[in-house]
C-alpha positions in Angstrom: 1.8 -8.4 34.4 0.2 -8.2 37.8 -3.3 -7.6 36.4 -3.5 -3.9 37.4 -5.6 -2.8 34.5 -6.3 0.7 35.9 -2.7 1.4 36.4 -1.8 0.3 32.9 -4.6 2.3 31.4 -3.6 5.4 33.3 0.0 5.0 32.3 -0.9 4.7 28.7 -3.2 7.7 28.9 -0.3 9.7 30.5 2.1 8.6 27.8 -0.4 9.7 25.2 -0.6 13.1 27.0 3.2 13.4 26.9 3.4 12.5 23.2 0.5 14.9 22.4 2.2 17.7 24.3 5.3 17.1 22.2 3.2 17.2 19.0 3.9 13.5 18.4 0.3 12.8 17.5 0.7 9.5 15.9 2.3 8.1 19.0 -0.3 9.8 21.2 -3.0 8.1 19.1 -1.4 4.7 19.6 -1.2 5.1 23.4 -4.8 6.3 23.6 -6.0 3.4 21.4 -4.2 1.0 23.7 -5.7 2.5 26.9 -9.3 2.7 25.7 -10.2 -1.0 25.7 -8.6 -1.4 29.1 -10.8 1.4 30.5 -13.8 -0.2 28.9 -12.9 -3.7 30.1 -12.6 -2.6 33.8 -15.7 -0.3 33.5 -13.9 3.0 34.3 -16.3 5.4 32.6 -14.3 8.5 33.5 -11.1 7.0 32.1 -13.0 6.0 29.0 -14.4 9.4 28.4 -11.1 11.1 29.0 -9.4 8.7 26.6 -12.0 9.2 23.9 -11.8 13.0 24.3 -8.0 12.8 24.0 -8.4 10.8 20.8 -10.6 13.7 19.6 -7.9 16.2 20.6 -5.3 14.3 18.6 -7.6 14.1 15.6 -8.3 17.9 15.8 -4.6 18.7 16.0 -4.2 16.7 12.8 -7.0 18.5 11.1 -9.1 15.3 11.0 -12.2 17.2 12.0 -14.8 14.5 11.2 -12.9 12.1 13.4 -12.5 14.6 16.2 -16.2 15.4 16.2 -17.0 11.7 16.3 -14.8 11.2 19.3 -16.2 14.2 21.2 -19.7 13.1 20.4 -18.8 9.7 22.0 -17.3 11.3 25.1 -20.0 13.8 25.8 -22.8 11.5 26.9 -20.4 9.5 29.0 -19.5 12.6 30.9 -23.2 13.4 31.2 -24.0 9.9 32.6 -21.3 10.1 35.3 -22.1 13.7 36.2 -18.8 15.2 35.2 -19.9 18.7 34.4 -16.4 20.0 33.6 -15.9 17.1 31.2 -19.1 18.0 29.5 -18.1 21.7 29.2 -14.7 20.8 27.8 -16.3 18.4 25.3 -18.8 21.1 24.2 -16.0 23.6 23.9 -13.9 21.1 21.8 -16.9 20.5 19.6 -17.2 24.3 19.2 -13.6 24.5 18.3 -14.0 21.9 15.6 -17.0 23.7 14.2 -15.2 27.1 14.3 -12.1 25.6 12.5 -14.5 24.5 9.7 -16.2 28.0 9.6 -19.4 26.5 10.9 -20.1 29.7 12.8 -23.7 29.1 14.0 -22.8 25.6 15.3 -19.6 26.9 17.0 -21.5 29.7 18.7 -24.2 27.4 19.9 -21.7 24.9 21.4 -19.7 27.7 23.1 -22.9 29.1 24.6 -23.8 25.7 25.9 -20.4 25.3 27.5 -20.1 28.7 29.0 -22.7 28.4 31.8 -21.3 25.0 32.8 -17.8 26.5 33.1 -19.3 29.2 35.3 -21.3 26.7 37.4 -18.2 24.6 38.2 -16.0 27.7 38.8 -13.6 27.0 35.9 -12.5 30.6 35.1 -10.0 29.5 32.5 -12.7 27.6 30.7 -15.1 30.5 31.1 -12.7 33.1 29.7 -11.6 30.7 26.9 -15.3 30.2 25.9 -15.9 34.0 25.8 -12.8 34.5 23.8 -13.8 31.7 21.4 -17.1 33.4 20.9 -15.1 36.5 20.0 -13.2 34.5 17.5 -16.4 33.4 15.9 -17.6 37.0 15.7 -14.3 38.1 14.2 -14.5 35.4 11.6 -17.9 36.7 10.6 -16.6 40.3 10.4 -18.8 41.3 13.4 -16.0 43.4 14.8 -18.0 45.3 17.5 -19.2 42.0 18.9 -15.8 40.4 18.8 -14.3 43.4 20.6 -16.9 43.3 23.3 -16.4 39.6 23.9 -12.6 40.0 24.1 -13.1 42.8 26.5 -15.3 40.5 28.6 -12.7 37.7 28.6 -9.7 40.0 29.4 -10.6 40.9 33.0 -11.3 37.2 33.8 -7.8 36.2 32.6 -6.3 39.1 34.6 -8.2 38.2 37.8 -7.0 34.6 37.7 -3.5 35.6 36.6 -3.5 33.6 33.4 -1.0 35.7 31.5 -1.0 33.7 28.3 -4.8 34.1 28.0 -4.5 37.8 28.8 -1.8 38.2 26.1 -3.8 36.3 23.5 -6.9 38.4 24.3 -5.0 41.7 24.0 -3.6 40.4 20.6 -7.1 39.6 19.5 -8.3 43.1 20.5 -5.4 44.4 18.3 -6.6 42.2 15.4 -10.1 43.6 15.7 -8.8 47.2 15.7 -6.4 46.5 12.8 -9.0 44.7 10.7 -11.9 46.9 11.5 -9.9 50.0 10.7 -9.0 48.6 7.3 -12.7 47.9 6.5 -13.5 51.5 7.2 -10.8 53.0 5.1 
């Protein structure tokens, strides 16, 4: 009512984040769709990129991979133009996730390998470890068990160093998957 567009857009974006965190993806989509034109109208490029990426996240969670890819492809150049390297890395990783979920292994690996040095450059160790682990997931999907194991072994000490216990647990579980699956393929 007072014409504070940025405040309204930020509130809508936050409401979308809450709804998404509660797996209320239809509600999240509505909030993000309401916030997006406001960000565009006031010229807030970072808000726009974050909103578009969030729309991609919602689409991905709903298995709408073509929509997710389209949103991420829209957000990526905006992050690039405003110099948000972390935004770029997250977008590339999300694009890699969409490719991996569709078993597009070469595309997923390429995208993760593009994101990895950016995560390292900006010092985002969670992103770095997640990228390495995702590369392991791609290798595991392709039955490249030795490669998968090596990648999980690379990610594990990063998670431990930063104290990210969930990432550590997931990595150990993935190493267990490699051992279990690889053993069955030998027998």
